[in-house]
C-alpha positions, 0 to 999 in steps of 0.5 A: 087226962090225955083225951081232955088235953086233946079236946082243950087243945082242939077247942083252942085251935077252933077258937083261933080259926074263928077269930081269923075268919072274923077278922077276915069278914071285918076287913072285907066289910070295911073294903066294900064300905070304902069302894062304896064310898069312893063310887059315891064320891066319883058319881057325884063329881063325874058324869057318864055319857052313854053315847060316847062311853066317856067320863067327864069331870062335872067341875071342869068339863074335862074328859077322862080317858076311857079306853074301850075295845069297841064292838066289831062288825063282820063283813059278809064275803062276796060270792065271785060272781057278785064281786065280778059283777060289782067290779064291772058295774063300778067300772062302767059308772066310772067310765059313764060319768068321768066328771062326776063325784062317784063314791069310788072315785072320791075314795081313790082321790082320798087314797092318792093324797096330796097329789090330787086337788079337790077340784080335780075330779079326774085325778085318781089313785088306785080304784077301790072295789067292794070288799064284802057286804052287810044288810042296809038295816045294819049299815044304818045302825052302824051310822047311827052308832058312829054319829054317836061317837062310838068305837066300831071296828070292821072285820073281815074273814078270809077263806082260810079262816084268817081274820083281819080287824080295823077301826071303822069309826071312833069319837071324831070320826066323820059320817057323811050320808047321801041319798038318791035315786038311780037316774037314766044312763048308759049304765045298767041300773035296777029300775026304781032302785033306791040308793044311799051311800054312807061314807064313814072317815077315821084318821084319813081312812075312808069306808063307803057303804053303797046301799040298794035298799036291802044290802050295802056293799062295803069298800074303802081305804080302811079295808085295803091291806098293808104289807104283810097282811092277808088278801084273797087270792081270787080278788087279784091285787084289789085287796092290797094297798096301791103298789103292793100285790097278792102273793101265795106260797103255794098255787093251791093256797086261797089266801095270800099275803100283800107283798111289795 
């Protein structure tokens, strides 16, 4: 008799468990149905722009706020000899064309702000040198994405593994491309080398891609480090914003910090 009572009790418990599981499955089915109905209604009332990644209300044309982390592009570091060569080249080009609209002169004018007039090509702030490079193919892909209002970030990795990222472009950024070939001058340039400059400006900070047909050397106010941010000791103070210096705690350190 005791065995029968125990078996009956187990059966009752099993029935209760089965009933609970059935109720749980029923609730899940209802929630999935509700989610599907909400998605269908939302898809009818909104439009997703694949280029910009935003949602627009069809009836009003209003854009819904969509927060996106964006894609991150990592710059390849410049070997010291290449960087020194590029730095000297920029200085020579600026010296040989004092009244021209050289990309690095335009960057320094943007950095110097309201103290400069647009018509004054000699008014400059700190000369900004190359911070890294990417392939020209990648630079053209970046331009295409920025033209389509994508959000992109640019990332630098320093010698000790420290990294720093900044916004390269987002909806509303300005993208300007200038093509041309080197002209004869007293500055050393590769014969027949195709040149292209891509300037991307976001919230007043610019990034310039100086391309030579295979690689693009990257510089800009967007890459300058503010106070407390990392800098490459071998670059001197070039990594830091105007008025800041690259300091290290120990002479053996390869990565410093921008300080006033």
